[in-house]
N, C-alpha and C positions, 0 to 999 in steps of 0.2 A: 544565441545563448543568453541574451540579456534577460529574457523572461525567466529562465532557470536560475540565474543569479539573483534576481529579485525574489523569486520563490524561496530560495535558500536563505537569504537575508531575513525574510519575513519570519521564518521558523526560528532562526537564531535569536532574533529580537523578542519574539513571543516567549521563547524558553527562558530568556533572562528575566523578563517581566514576571512570568509565572513563578519562577523559582524564588524571586524576592517576595512575591505575594504569599507564597506557601508558608513562610515563617509565621504569618499572623493567622493562619487558618487552623482551627481546632480539629482534633481527630475525627469527630463525628461529621464534620463538614467535608473532610477529605473522603470519608466513606460515601457520602452523598455524591461527591464528584465521580468516584469510581462507578457508581450506578448510572450516573448521567452519561459518562463516556461509553460505558457498555451498551446502553440503550441507543446512543447515537451511532455507534459502530454497527449494531444489530440492524437498525433501520436503513442506514446507508448501504450496507451490504445487500439487503433485500432489494432496495431501489436500484442499485447498480446492476445487480443480477437480472432482475425482471425486465428492466428497460433494454438491456443489451440482448437478452434472450429473445425478446420479441422481434428483434431485427436480425437474428442469427440465420445463416444459410445452412449451417451444419450443427443442429442442436445436440447431436451425439458427441461432438468433438470435445465439449467441456467435461463430459462424463468420463471419457477415456483419458483425457489429460489429467484430470483431478485424481483418478484412480491410479494411473501409472506414476504420476508425480508423488503421490503420497507413499506409494510402495518404495520408491527410490529414496525419498526423504527419511522414511522410517528405517530403511536398511542402513543409511548413512548416519542415522540418529542426529539429524541436524538440530532438532529441538533440544536434545540433551546437551549438545556441544554449545549451542547458543546460550542456554540457561547457565551453563557452567562458566562461560566466559563473562557474561553480563552480571551474574550474581556476585562476582568479586567486586563489582563497582557499587551496586546498590541493593543486592538481595533479590529474592524471588519475585516480589511485587514489581521491582524495577524491570526485571527481565520481561514480565508480561506487559508492562507499560511501554517499553521500548519496541517490542515486537508489534504492539498495537499501533504505535506512532508510525512505524515504517509502513504498515499496511495502509493506514489512513492517508499518509502523505504520498506514498508511491504508487499504490495500486488502483486509485480512483480513476475514473474516466478522464477527468481534466488533466491529471498528471501524466497519463499515457498519451492522450491525443494532443495535449498542449505542445510538447516538443515537436510533434509531427507538423502541426500548423505553423510553428515557428520556423522549422527547417524548410518546408516546401513553399510556404506563402509569406514568410516574414511577418506573420501575424501572431502577436503575443497575448491576444485577448484571453484565451483559455488559461494561460500561465499566470497572468495578472489576477484573474478571478480566483484561481487556485491559491495564489499567494495570500489573498485576503482571507480566504477560508482557513488556510493553514496557520495564519497568524493567530486567529482566535483559538483554533484547536490546540496549537502549541502552548498557549497560555494556560488552557485548562489542563492539558496533560502534564505540564511541568509543575502546576499547582499540586497535582495529585502524586506525581512520581519523582519530581525534583529536576535539577539542572541536567541530569544525565540524558534526558530526552533530546538534548542538543546533538547527540550522536546521529540521530535520525536525519539531521540536515545534511550530513556527509553522504549518507546513503541516497538521499533524494537527489543530490547534485550528481552523483555518479550514475544513478538510474536514468534521470532525465537527459543527462549528457550523452549517455549511450544511445538512447532512443533518437536523440537529435542527430547524432553522427550517422546512425544507421539510415535514418530517413533522408539525410542529405545526400548520401552516396548510393542509396538503393531506391530512389523515388519511383523508378519504373517498375519495381517488382513488389511493392507493398500497396495495400489498399485500405480504405476505411473499414471494409468488411473484416480484414485480418485483425485490426485493433479492436473491433467490436467483439470478436471471439475471445481476445485476450482479456477484455473487460469483464466478460462473463465469469471467467475463472477468478479474476481479481475481486469481483463482488462476493464470490463464495468465501474467499480468504478473509475479507473484511467481516463478513457475517460470522465466520468461525471465531474471530477475535472477540466479537461482541458476546457470543455465547459463553466464552471462557470468562470474560470480565464479570458478566452477570451471574456467574457460577451456576448456570443451567447444566452445563456439562464441561468437563475439562477437555479442551481441544488442543492438540499439539499442532498449532497452525504453521509453525516454522517447518514442520515436516512436509507440509503441503506445497511449499514454495517451488519445488522443481516442476510443478504443474505449469508454471508460467513459461518454462523453457520447452515443455513438451508441446505446447500449442503451436509454435512456429514449425516444429519438426513435422507434426501431423498436417499442418497447413500445406507445407511443401509436398508431402506425400500425396495428399488429396489432389493437388493441382497437377502433379506429374501423372497420376493415374487418369485424370480427366483429359490430359493432353493425349 
């Protein structure tokens, strides 16, 4: 868990630095930061998706997962509930910023595969690399959206901690291929956030989050059928 702890601390530190820096940034520069963040999320989403898809054994899985997950999320109105809860803290822009931070910090390949490497091989290289990237990203995000981005560190700790625990006790039943399929969906979610920030189209990315939980369900079904 040391890698996850380092990753969490890096985000907290970056958010503190960014929120202090924010006070001296004029509004037009903050707008430029929004565009930069949106472009980074857009490109990172495409990169994660395309890289993982090329190694996919079940290309149809992400389509079904994303479709079912979005339907479930829309039915539950997860996006509306998330925005309502977070807007009380910092307004609509903050809601978008926090959701983007969670996507960037938690759904990337390093954040998913890092805890697995740590649990199975006691190798924290991925998590340390992710910590360095998240440190820089958290500074930029908190410059744009404020100290509230700090909440994403809590989500990251719970997310990576859960993956670590699952990997530790289920090492015989999981594989690199499974996490590859999960990364495909994750790339799509990051891309969706980028599209919203760049104001290309308003995407309710939070409504798509259940897709991440559909992936393991379909994965189990596929392997049961194959057996």
